[in-house]
C-alpha positions in Angstrom: 217.7 71.7 80.0 215.4 71.5 77.0 216.6 73.3 73.9 214.1 74.9 71.5 214.1 73.9 67.8 215.7 77.2 66.8 218.4 76.8 69.4 219.1 73.2 68.1 219.3 74.3 64.5 221.6 77.1 65.5 223.9 74.8 67.4 224.0 72.4 64.4 224.8 75.2 62.1 227.7 76.3 64.4 229.0 72.7 64.5 228.8 72.5 60.7 230.6 75.8 60.2 233.2 74.8 62.8 233.9 71.5 61.2 234.3 73.2 57.8 236.6 76.0 58.8 238.7 74.4 61.6 240.6 72.6 58.9 242.3 75.9 58.0 245.5 76.7 59.9 246.9 80.0 60.9 250.1 80.4 58.9 250.5 84.1 58.1 252.5 86.1 60.7 252.8 89.3 58.7 251.4 92.5 60.3 247.7 93.0 59.6 247.4 95.8 57.0 244.2 97.6 58.1 242.8 99.5 61.1 239.9 97.2 61.6 239.9 95.0 63.6 241.5 96.9 66.4 243.1 94.0 68.2 245.4 91.9 65.9 247.7 89.8 68.1 244.9 87.5 69.3 241.2 86.7 68.5 238.6 88.7 70.4 234.8 88.8 70.1 231.7 90.1 71.8 233.2 93.4 72.9 231.6 95.3 75.9 233.0 98.9 76.0 232.6 101.3 78.9 234.3 104.6 79.9 235.8 104.0 83.4 236.7 106.4 86.2 240.3 106.7 84.9 238.9 108.4 81.8 240.0 105.6 79.6 237.6 103.6 77.4 237.9 99.9 78.4 236.4 96.9 76.8 236.2 93.3 77.9 235.9 90.6 75.3 235.5 86.9 75.0 238.4 85.0 73.4 238.4 82.7 70.4 241.0 79.9 70.5 244.2 80.4 68.5 243.7 76.9 67.0 240.0 77.2 66.4 237.7 74.5 67.8 234.6 76.5 67.9 232.5 78.1 70.6 233.3 75.3 73.1 236.9 76.4 73.3 236.1 80.0 74.5 237.7 79.8 77.9 238.7 83.4 78.9 237.7 87.0 79.2 240.2 89.7 78.3 240.5 93.4 79.1 241.8 96.2 76.8 241.8 100.0 77.2 242.4 103.0 75.0 243.0 106.7 75.5 242.3 107.7 71.9 240.1 105.0 70.3 243.0 103.8 68.1 245.9 102.7 70.3 244.8 99.8 72.5 246.6 98.3 75.5 246.2 94.7 76.4 245.7 94.2 80.1 245.5 90.5 79.9 243.1 87.8 81.0 240.8 88.9 83.9 238.9 85.6 84.1 239.6 82.1 82.9 238.1 78.7 83.3 241.1 77.8 85.3 240.1 80.4 87.9 236.7 78.6 88.3 238.1 75.3 89.3 238.8 72.0 87.5 235.8 70.7 85.4 236.9 67.2 84.9 235.0 65.3 82.2 232.9 68.3 81.2 233.1 70.7 78.3 232.8 74.3 79.7 233.0 77.6 78.0 232.7 81.4 78.8 230.8 83.4 76.3 229.9 87.1 75.7 230.5 89.2 78.9 229.7 92.7 80.1 231.3 95.0 82.6 230.1 98.0 84.7 231.6 100.2 87.4 229.7 101.3 90.5 230.7 102.7 93.9 234.3 101.6 93.7 233.7 98.1 92.3 234.0 96.7 88.8 231.3 94.1 88.1 231.8 91.5 85.4 228.8 89.5 84.2 229.6 86.4 82.2 227.6 83.5 80.7 228.6 79.9 81.3 227.9 77.2 78.7 228.4 73.7 80.0 228.1 70.4 78.2 227.7 67.9 81.0 228.7 64.3 81.0 225.2 63.1 80.5 225.0 65.1 77.2 222.8 67.9 78.5 223.7 71.5 78.1 223.2 74.1 80.9 223.6 77.9 80.6 223.6 80.5 83.3 225.1 83.9 84.2 227.6 84.5 86.9 229.1 87.6 88.5 232.7 88.4 89.3 234.2 91.6 90.9 237.4 93.5 91.3 238.6 96.9 92.5 240.8 97.2 89.4 240.2 96.6 85.8 243.7 95.3 85.1 243.8 92.3 87.4 242.0 89.0 87.9 238.4 89.2 89.0 236.9 87.1 91.9 233.6 85.3 91.5 231.0 86.6 94.0 227.9 84.9 92.6 228.7 81.7 90.7 225.1 81.5 89.4 222.5 84.2 89.3 219.3 82.7 90.7 217.1 85.5 89.3 218.3 84.8 85.7 216.7 81.5 84.6 215.7 80.6 81.1 219.3 79.6 80.0 221.0 82.9 80.7 223.2 84.1 77.8 224.8 87.4 76.6 224.3 89.5 79.8 224.2 93.3 79.2 224.1 95.8 82.1 222.7 99.3 81.8 222.5 102.0 84.5 220.0 104.8 83.8 220.5 108.4 84.8 218.2 107.9 87.8 220.6 105.3 89.2 218.5 102.2 88.5 220.5 99.3 87.1 219.1 96.8 84.7 220.3 93.5 83.3 219.3 92.2 79.8 219.9 88.7 78.5 218.8 86.3 75.8 215.2 85.7 74.7 214.8 89.5 75.1 214.5 89.0 78.9 215.5 91.6 81.5 215.3 92.5 85.2 216.2 95.1 87.7 219.6 94.5 89.5 219.6 94.4 93.3 221.5 97.1 95.2 224.5 94.7 95.5 224.5 94.2 91.7 224.8 90.5 92.1 221.3 89.3 91.3 217.9 90.3 90.1 215.4 92.2 92.3 212.0 90.6 92.0 210.8 88.8 88.9 212.4 89.0 85.4 210.2 89.9 82.5 210.2 90.0 78.7 211.0 93.3 77.0 208.6 94.3 74.2 210.9 95.2 71.3 208.1 95.5 68.7 209.1 92.4 66.7 209.9 88.7 67.0 213.3 88.5 65.2 215.4 88.6 68.4 218.0 85.8 68.7 220.8 87.0 71.0 223.4 89.7 72.0 221.2 92.4 73.7 222.7 95.9 74.3 221.0 99.0 75.7 222.2 102.6 75.3 220.6 106.0 75.8 220.9 109.2 73.8 218.9 112.5 74.1 216.3 110.8 76.4 215.7 107.9 74.0 216.5 104.2 74.7 218.1 102.1 72.0 218.2 98.3 72.2 220.3 96.5 69.6 220.5 92.7 69.2 221.5 89.9 66.8 218.6 88.8 64.6 217.4 85.3 63.8 218.8 84.0 60.5 218.8 80.7 58.7 220.8 79.6 55.6 224.5 80.1 55.1 225.6 82.9 52.8 225.6 81.8 49.2 228.9 82.9 47.6 227.1 83.2 44.3 224.3 85.3 45.8 225.2 86.8 49.2 222.4 89.3 49.1 219.7 86.7 48.3 216.4 88.5 49.3 214.9 85.1 50.2 217.5 84.4 52.9 216.8 85.7 56.4 219.9 87.9 57.1 222.3 87.8 60.1 222.0 91.4 61.0 222.2 93.6 64.1 218.8 95.4 64.4 217.5 97.8 67.0 214.3 99.0 68.7 213.9 102.4 70.5 211.5 104.0 72.9 211.0 106.2 76.0 211.7 103.7 78.7 214.5 101.1 79.5 211.7 98.6 80.3 209.7 99.2 77.1 207.6 99.0 75.1 210.0 99.8 72.2 209.4 100.4 68.6 211.2 98.2 66.0 213.4 100.4 63.8 215.4 98.0 61.5 219.1 97.5 61.0 221.8 99.2 63.0 224.5 97.0 61.3 224.0 95.1 58.1 225.5 91.6 57.6 229.3 91.5 57.9 231.2 92.9 55.0 228.2 94.7 53.4 229.2 97.9 51.7 232.9 97.7 52.8 235.0 99.8 50.5 238.8 99.9 49.9 239.1 96.4 51.4 240.5 93.1 49.9 238.2 91.1 47.6 237.6 87.4 47.8 239.2 85.9 44.7 236.7 86.1 41.8 234.2 88.1 43.9 233.4 91.8 44.4 233.1 91.6 48.2 235.4 91.1 51.1 236.2 87.6 52.3 234.4 87.9 55.6 231.2 88.7 53.8 230.5 84.9 54.0 230.5 84.7 57.8 227.5 85.5 60.0 228.4 85.6 63.7 228.0 89.1 65.1 227.6 91.0 68.4 227.1 94.7 68.8 227.8 97.3 71.5 227.6 101.1 71.6 229.6 103.7 73.7 229.9 107.4 73.6 233.4 108.9 74.0 234.0 112.7 73.9 231.2 113.7 71.6 231.1 110.7 69.2 229.3 107.4 69.6 231.1 104.3 68.4 229.7 100.9 67.4 231.7 97.7 68.3 231.1 94.5 66.5 233.3 91.6 65.3 234.3 90.0 62.0 236.5 87.2 60.7 238.7 89.7 58.8 241.9 88.9 60.9 241.3 85.2 60.5 241.0 85.6 56.8 244.3 87.5 56.7 246.2 85.1 59.0 245.0 81.9 57.3 245.6 82.7 53.7 245.9 86.4 53.1 242.3 86.9 52.2 242.1 84.0 49.8 239.2 82.5 51.8 236.5 83.5 54.2 238.4 82.8 57.4 237.1 81.0 60.4 233.7 81.9 61.7 234.7 81.2 65.3 238.0 83.1 65.2 236.6 86.6 65.3 238.1 90.0 66.0 236.6 93.2 67.3 236.0 96.1 65.0 235.0 99.7 65.7 233.2 102.2 63.4 231.2 105.4 63.9 227.6 105.4 64.9 225.6 108.4 63.8 221.9 109.5 63.9 219.4 111.3 61.8 217.6 114.5 63.1 214.7 112.5 64.3 217.0 110.4 66.5 216.8 107.2 64.4 220.1 105.5 63.7 222.0 105.7 60.4 223.1 102.1 59.8 226.8 101.7 60.6 229.2 102.1 57.7 231.5 99.1 58.1 235.1 100.0 57.2 238.6 98.5 57.0 240.1 101.8 58.1 238.3 102.0 61.4 238.0 105.3 63.3 240.4 108.3 63.7 242.3 109.1 66.9 240.6 111.3 69.4 242.4 114.3 70.8 241.3 115.4 74.3 242.5 118.7 75.7 240.9 119.3 79.1 241.6 118.6 82.7 240.9 115.2 84.2 238.7 116.8 86.9 236.8 119.9 87.6 236.5 120.8 91.3 233.4 122.9 91.9 234.0 126.1 93.9 231.8 127.1 96.9 228.3 127.7 95.5 225.1 129.4 96.7 222.6 127.0 98.1 218.9 127.5 97.3 216.5 126.3 99.9 213.0 125.2 99.1 210.4 123.4 101.2 211.4 120.0 99.9 214.9 120.4 98.4 218.4 121.8 99.0 219.9 122.9 95.7 223.6 123.6 95.0 224.1 126.0 92.1 227.3 126.4 90.0 227.4 128.9 87.2 228.8 128.3 83.7 230.7 125.1 84.3 232.7 124.1 81.2 232.4 120.3 80.8 234.2 120.4 77.5 233.9 117.3 75.4 232.6 115.2 78.3 233.0 114.2 81.9 231.8 110.7 82.8 231.7 110.6 86.7 230.8 112.9 89.6 231.6 112.5 93.3 231.5 114.4 96.6 232.5 113.8 100.2 229.6 113.4 102.6 230.5 114.9 106.0 227.1 114.6 107.8 224.1 112.4 106.9 221.0 111.8 109.0 219.3 109.4 106.6 219.6 108.3 103.0 219.7 111.1 100.5 219.1 111.3 96.8 221.0 113.9 94.8 220.3 114.6 91.1 222.7 116.4 88.9 220.9 118.7 86.3 221.9 121.0 83.5 220.6 124.6 83.2 217.8 124.4 85.8 216.8 122.4 88.9 214.6 120.3 86.6 216.7 120.4 83.5 218.3 117.5 81.7 219.4 114.8 84.2 223.1 113.7 83.9 223.3 111.4 86.9 222.0 110.5 90.3 223.8 110.0 93.6 222.2 107.5 96.0 223.8 108.5 99.3 223.5 106.0 102.1 226.5 106.7 104.3 229.2 109.3 105.1 232.3 109.3 102.9 232.7 109.4 99.2 229.6 109.1 97.1 229.8 108.9 93.3 227.8 108.3 90.1 228.4 107.8 86.4 227.2 110.6 84.1 225.5 110.8 80.7 225.7 113.7 78.3 227.8 115.8 80.7 229.4 118.1 78.1 229.4 121.7 77.0 229.0 124.9 79.1 226.1 124.7 81.6 224.8 126.0 84.8 224.8 123.0 87.1 222.2 122.3 89.7 222.7 119.5 92.3 219.3 118.8 93.9 219.3 117.0 97.3 216.0 115.6 98.6 217.1 115.9 102.2 219.5 117.8 104.4 223.2 116.7 104.0 226.6 118.3 104.6 229.0 117.8 101.7 232.3 119.1 100.3 234.8 118.6 97.5 232.2 118.3 94.7 233.8 117.4 91.4 233.3 116.2 87.9 236.0 113.7 86.8 237.2 111.3 84.1 237.2 114.1 81.6 240.4 113.0 80.1 242.3 109.7 80.2 244.8 109.1 82.9 248.2 107.7 81.9 248.6 104.0 82.8 250.8 103.3 85.8 
């Protein structure tokens, strides 16, 4: 494929940085002394966090090689989970180059992935970067699936045909109406097919209100607004003598927001400043007044809500700086580690840029049942809809999924779950196509509300419940 000038310059800068920092060796085996990054026994990057049906928050990450070697040595995707945002469990590698078959004579890598759960299946979207024997580079997105998060995934679409233009950094988002979208590099996007394995129709470019997009798209939703964050274009390396040089185009995570997941969006500015900006209480690079990882630039952001608080995931080379020389140098750009800090908002809905910390976030205490089974409810009949009504349901700090058992179905039915009135805030949508269990993920399902479940056609159901309201213990 043909690379753009900006892509070529970026690749050259990566090679230059890799050549510079790979000379450093990991020698320090002492315990890492801070709360950020959150994974300290290995190098992790490009975190994609989601709350799953077990009520735990899971993240998948790409993996930087223990011995360095740059982006071409990223060969695996790892899974981790937490019940409290502080204590993380390593569930191992869920996809590796070895699982994809031998690539003799070619240089292959797996870069930033994303994960989503839908209708009993976990879908893993991952980008492949291949340097072929003839010297050309190809990039594309593939899909793997599993019925468990803690085991190896099986590839079900080795190359998404609907995602051309050098697919990179896939990010999947399911809206409250049940429509699923995939975002990827160059600010491109498309609607996912019903089987979640490819794009339905043509892809298109998302209008984000600016031209500084480089990579690492992520979409989230809050209070009816859509937030799209990404890694900006940048140019020169950070000058140790003048890291805040106003003439240098910064390596930030910016965001745009709007009223639709398909745009147009309004550019809003930074959601996360350059790495190490404003970090307090951390170690200082010798002779400087900033942390060692202030000199590195690679970043990748993601947002997740967990029991009333939104969290921002990103990565730094802080662990690399510690392990190589106890913060005496900037660490290795391509030996990165996932960090988590709080994401907060102003009254108008705009984001307060993330305060990067070495402490990380506090543990979350969750005191509520895993599930709420809804009792028999009055049914309100209208000319077009059948409405199930439940009074004063206490959703506490949050429930993330809803399901029911379909006993009788004449034709496909759409069921919307609303708060406070039949047309109140929408939390999720069931797309019912067959008898048996039907389920949906939820958004903003918290607090005490009257719950209205609006079916657009006649259907017989039982065992309606909210679930994933607290984390299940691991088996």
